[in-house]
C-alpha positions as CSV (number, residue, x, y, z in Angstrom):
1,M,25.2,-56.8,-7.9
2,T,26.1,-56.5,-11.5
3,P,26.8,-53.3,-13.2
4,Q,23.5,-53.7,-15.1
5,D,21.7,-54.0,-11.8
6,L,23.4,-50.9,-10.5
7,K,22.5,-49.0,-13.6
8,H,18.9,-50.1,-13.3
9,L,18.8,-49.1,-9.6
10,S,20.3,-45.8,-10.5
11,D,17.7,-45.2,-13.1
12,L,14.9,-46.1,-10.7
13,I,16.3,-43.7,-8.1
14,E,16.6,-40.9,-10.7
15,V,12.9,-41.4,-11.7
16,K,11.8,-41.3,-8.1
17,I,13.8,-38.1,-7.5
18,D,12.3,-36.5,-10.6
19,N,8.8,-37.5,-9.5
20,R,9.4,-35.9,-6.1
21,I,10.8,-32.8,-7.7
22,D,7.8,-32.5,-9.9
23,K,5.4,-32.9,-6.9
24,L,7.4,-30.3,-5.0
25,E,7.3,-27.9,-7.9
26,T,3.6,-28.4,-8.2
27,K,3.1,-27.7,-4.5
28,L,5.3,-24.6,-4.6
29,F,3.5,-23.3,-7.7
30,K,0.1,-23.7,-5.9
31,W,1.6,-22.0,-2.7
32,K,2.9,-19.1,-4.8
33,S,-0.4,-18.8,-6.5
34,D,-2.2,-18.7,-3.1
35,V,0.2,-16.1,-1.8
36,I,-0.3,-13.9,-4.9
37,D,-4.1,-14.2,-4.6
38,A,-3.9,-13.2,-0.9
39,V,-1.7,-10.2,-1.7
40,D,-4.0,-9.2,-4.6
41,A,-7.0,-9.3,-2.2
42,L,-5.1,-7.3,0.4
43,A,-4.1,-4.7,-2.2
44,S,-7.7,-4.5,-3.4
45,E,-8.9,-3.9,0.1
46,M,-6.3,-1.2,0.7
47,K,-7.3,0.5,-2.6
48,D,-11.0,0.4,-1.6
49,S,-10.1,1.8,1.8
50,Q,-8.1,4.6,0.3
51,D,-10.9,5.5,-2.1
52,F,-13.4,5.5,0.8
53,R,-11.1,7.9,2.8
54,L,-10.8,10.2,-0.2
55,I,-14.5,10.3,-0.8
56,T,-15.3,10.8,2.9
57,T,-12.7,13.5,3.2
58,N,-14.2,15.4,0.2
59,Q,-17.7,15.0,1.7
60,I,-16.5,16.4,5.0
61,V,-14.8,19.4,3.3
62,E,-18.0,20.1,1.3
63,N,-20.2,19.8,4.3
64,R,-17.9,22.1,6.3
65,E,-18.0,24.7,3.5
66,R,-21.8,24.4,3.3
67,T,-22.1,24.8,7.1
68,D,-19.8,27.8,7.1
69,R,-22.0,29.4,4.3
70,L,-25.2,28.7,6.2
71,E,-23.8,30.0,9.5
72,K,-22.7,33.2,7.8
73,K,-26.2,33.6,6.4
74,V,-28.0,32.8,9.6
75,F,-25.8,34.5,12.1
76,G,-25.0,37.3,9.7
77,S,-28.7,38.1,9.4
78,I,-29.2,37.8,13.2
79,M,-26.4,40.2,13.9
80,T,-27.6,42.8,11.4
81,A,-31.2,42.6,12.6
């Protein structure tokens, strides 16, 4: 092989390697994007769950207070009668 053939072969190998690197970077970018999308969806579900617990807890407290007031009215009036 002549030095020119070696140079040409080296250039071809470099182009092939660059193409492979570009393909790998594209795949990694898509993979990272998929992971971030999955994490975003999970974070959104966790936030929704937290909001639901907060709303439910407030409703339970309000219902308990209402029940206590009603019991005092009902049982208070029965005891005084």
